[in-house]
Structures are given as C-alpha cells and as structure tokens.
N, C-alpha and C positions, 0 to 999 in steps of 0.2 A: 278084773280093769282092762278092757279091751285095746288096747296100743294100736294108734294108727301112724299107718308108713306115712309118710308125703311123696307126695307126686312127685317131684322135682327134687335133683339134689343141691346142695345151698347156693354150691358156687362154680363159678362160670367154667368150661374146658377148652383151649385153644386149639382145637383138628385140624387136622390134613381133610382139605375138600375131598380128597379122593378117598378117606375112609369113608364118606358119605354114601349112601342108596337114597336113592330119589325112591318115592313112594306113588307118583307121578310124573308124567311127560308132558310137559308143556307145551302147546304145540303152537305153530306160526301167528294163529290168531293171536291167542292169548298176549303174546311178547308186541303185539304194534297196541297194546287197548292202553289208555291213559293210565292204570292204573301202574303197572310197569313202567313203563317211560315215567313216571315219576318217583318210583321205587327208584331206577336207575341214575335220575338225574339227583336224587338224596344221596345216594352213596359217593356219586363223586363229590357233593360238595361238603356230607359232612358226615359222610364214615357210613357203618352201619353200628346205629346204637341198642336197633332190640337186637338178640341174638338167635338163631338158628334153634330150633327143638330139637332134638336128636332121640332115638333109642336105642340101646347098643346091643348088638347081634354078633355074636362070634366073633368079637376083635375089629370087629364095624358097626356104624351106625345109621339107623334107619332114622329118615327126616318127620318128621311131624308137622312140620311148621316149617315155613320159608323157603320154601321152592324158587320163587320169586328172586330171592334177592342170593340164592345158592345161584342159579341160572347165570343171573347176570356175575355175578362173581369168578363162576368157573368160563365166562364167554372173554374176563379180564384178566384170564392167566392167574386170581390169585389164590395163594397157596393154600391159606387157612384165612381160620375164621372163630370167632368164640361163640359157644355151645352152652344150651341148659339141659344138662344131660332126665330125660323123665324117666323114674324107675316102675313107670308100666305100659304097657306097648296093647290096649285092648281092643273090642272092635270098636266102639264109637270115636269119631273124630277128635284130634285136637281141639278143633275148634270149639265141641259143645267144652271143653273140660277147663277152656282158657277163661283167666276174671282180664277182662278187657279193659284196657288202660283207663283208670282214672283222672280226672279232672285236675287231681295236685302231680300225678304220676306221668301226664303229660308236660306238664310246667319243669319240673323235678327233669326231662328228657331235652326240653327245651334249656334250659342254665346249662345241662350235660355239652351240651351243641354248641350252645355261646361260648366260651373256653377256647373252641379253635375253633370258630369263622364267625363272622360278622351278620349283623341280623339281616340285613341287603341276603348274604349268599343263603341262610338259611329259609326265607321269603321265597328266594325266585325256586331251590330248591322242594319245596313243597307246596308251591304254586299258588302262595296265598300275599297281598297282604302286609307289609313292613309293619302297621299298626298293630297287626296279629299277633304280629310276633313279641311285638311290646307288649301290649297287653297279657297274652302269656306270659312270658317274663317278667313282671310287675303284677304277677296274680296275688302272690300271699304280702305284700307288703302291708303290715298295717294290723297282720293279724298274726295275733299269739301262737306260738309254736304249741301248746297246748290242745286250742283248739286243731290246727289245721294236724295235729297227732291221730284226734278223734276223726277226723273227718278224711284223713291220708287215701283210704282205699272203697271210699263212700261215690255214688256219680251226683255230685254237686255241682248245679247249675254255676259257670262262671261269676252269672252274675248278683247270684248270692252271697261272694266273697267279697263284693264291692258292697252290699248290705254289712256285712260283718263288720268291715273297718270301721261304721260307724259308732259301733258300740265298745266300750272301755275292756279290757279284754278278759275280764273274771265274766264280764255276761255274753263275752265272746263263746269262751267256754259252756258256759249252761243255753245256749240258744242250739252250739255245735249237739252238746248231748242228746237237748231236746229234738233235733233233728233227725240223730239216727230211732231216738229211740220211737218217733212218730213217722219213721223212714218214708219221710218227705226232705227234699232237696233241691226244692225248687225256689228261686226268686219270690214269688208272690207268697212263700211259706216264710222265709224268709224276713221278706218287711213287714210282715204282720208281727212277728217277732220285734222289729225293730218299733212299730207302732205303738208297740206296750211294754219299748222301756220308756223309762223315766227318764230327765233330764239329767241327770247327776250319773246316771250310765251311761250315756252318752258322748263320743269324744268331741262331738259339735255341737250346739244347739241342731235339732227339729225345722228343718225347713217349712217356713209358715204355709208355703202353697199347697204341703204335701197334707196338712193339716185340717184347716178348712173345710173337708166333710165330717169332721167328728166333733162335735161339742167338747167343754172343758172336763164336764161331767161325764159323755163316752170315754173320753183317751182316758180320765181317771180309772174306773171302774174297767175300765182293759187293759191297765197297768197291774193291777190289784190282781184279775185275773190269771194273766203273764205270771207274775211271779208267786203267783199261789200252783199255777199249774208246773212250772220251775224248780218248785219245793216241794214238790209229789213225787216229781222225776228223779231229782235226786235222795229223796226218801225211800223210794223203790229200789235205787241202786245199794243202799247201803243193808238191805234185809231180803234183795233176790237170791243171794247165793244162798243163805240157810234156809230159807222158802222151797226157793227150788229142790234142796236136798232134802228135806221132809217130805213134800211133795213125792220126791221121788221112790221115798224108804217106803211111803204110805201106801203108793198104788202097787207096789212089791208085792207088800206083806195083804195087799187085798187080792192080789191076783193070783195067791198061793191058797188064799181061803177060798175062793171063785172054785178052784182046782179040786176043790171037794166035792164029789159028787152028792154028797147027804146033804152039805150045807148047801150046795147051789139047788137041789130037788125042794127045801124045805124053803128058801128063800123065795123060787118060783112059785110055788103053790100059795104061801104064805102073805108072802113082801114081792110080789112080780115088780110093782113101780121098783120100788128100791132096786130091785134086780138090777135092771132097764136102768137105773142110774149109771150105778157101779161101773155094769159092765160097757158103757159108754164112757163112761170114763177112764178105764182102761184102756180100751181100743186108744181114745185119741194118746193116749200116754204110749203108748207101743209107737203110733205113727211118728210123735214128736223127735221119739229116741231114735228113729230108722232114718228120717230126717236127717237129724245135728250131722249122724255117724255119714251119711251121705254128704255131704257137706266138708265135712272135715277131712274126710278118705279123696275128696275133689280136690286136697288145697285149699281152699277159696275162704 
C-alpha cells in the first residue's frame, strides 16, 4: 500500500516575520488596489483569521500564500504571525492546490471573528452589509450536525441551507448525502428534494403557493420517486466499499492476464471484441486510480 503524505502539517506555528522569505515583491500599484486596502482594514478590525502558508528552507520559510497580509503586517511592525507549514514546495503554485473556503468554512470564520468583534465592525472590515454578516452567522441554525458534517467541505449554495432547514433532521441528512452523491449543491436542486419530501418529514407544512404548479397526483409521484432515489443511495453506500474492493482485485488480475503475450494474442485473434472491452476497462481503472492518488496527494 502506498502511503500518501499530507501537503500540510496539522498544526499552526507562530513564526517571526523576519524569518519569512517572500516569493514575490508587491509593487506600489498592488498596494493601492481595493483588495489590498480591504485586507488592511480587515486586519485592523478583526485580526488575521487565515494564516500565512509557508515552506521551510534552511532555517527560514518561503511564503507560498499571503504576501499582501505579510506586507501589511510588516508595515505595522508586527513581529510574528500564525503560519500553516507546507510539506512540499513544488513547481506549480500554491493557489492551484489550495481548497478555497467552503460555505460552511466561511460561516465558521465569521463565528470566530464575532467572538472578539461586533457584526458592524466585521461588515465594515469586509465592506459588506451587516445583514450579510447576520445571514452568514445564522447559516446553520436549524441544520442538524450530521448534515453539516457531510457538507462541510462542499461548495453548497447558502440558499440551499435555508431549504434544508424546512426538513426534519433525518431528511436533512438524506438530502445532504444525495447532494454529495450527485455532486449538485444548488438551491434549485435542494428545492427539488424539498418538493419531493412528504409533509411528515417537514418541519412545517409546505407553502401552498409553491405547490400550485403540481397536482396532488404529480406531487405524490415525485415524493415516491425521491424516496426511492434516497433509498438507492443508501443501498449503494452500504455495498460500495466491498464492490469497489472486488472490482479493484478483478481489474488487477485481468491486467496481469493480459500481460501474457500468448493470451493477449489468442484473444486478439479469436475474441477481439472481448479483448477491446477488457482493455478499455483496465484503462479506466488505471485512470481512476491515478486521479484518486492525485487528489489525496494534494490534501483535498
């Protein structure tokens, strides 16, 4: 079994800024840019929430991400800051391998900032309306922790959570699992799942104005089909691990068989269609294995 090394060390370290090496210098134009000024205001109001990302080099650290934050901190004579230590300093840039903040991650950052600052202060620092901060703060109110855990790293539309809140916890979890299985996180998809949910699984009765487009018979059919789909997803989850292992063993065995020149020649002569299908299957298996390894190696 090949061990996959994490791209980052698990704990943050507080480092002296004088030990950090910049990968690039900011010009005067960049320092006047609106994004730079917004970061400066945010650092003043709520402090640094997102750490610098660095890579160790001979007792010092090369900055991979956070040059604007570092420049602002240095201009304010700050001596140290929290840093995330990368375990690789590869040719491609940090921004290609970073996981951008999920909707739930943003919510958690807002809660962290609210421990020390008011909603008005954070809104001013981020140049957004206070109502926006309040919506982000209350994003998960009414959503069960199991559904949150399933969706925590996913690009879920904020409006989708307002739809999930109208379902009971067990249905929220089932809907979240189907969103992940389908790789669909939009408000529209969540609303379709809500429409296909029976009244017994809703926190409150459905809005009548939203039901006028569907007859009673159509909604009943949609509820049955949605329930069947959710049951199918659960069944796949229960058997996926064993089936994936079986497929992996079979593909490796067939791969070894096809490496036998005599067998491959016989199949090519007598059963070329079978050989073609087997070769296609093995090719897909190797591509999938390579993609999984790549994803694991980048820490995603």
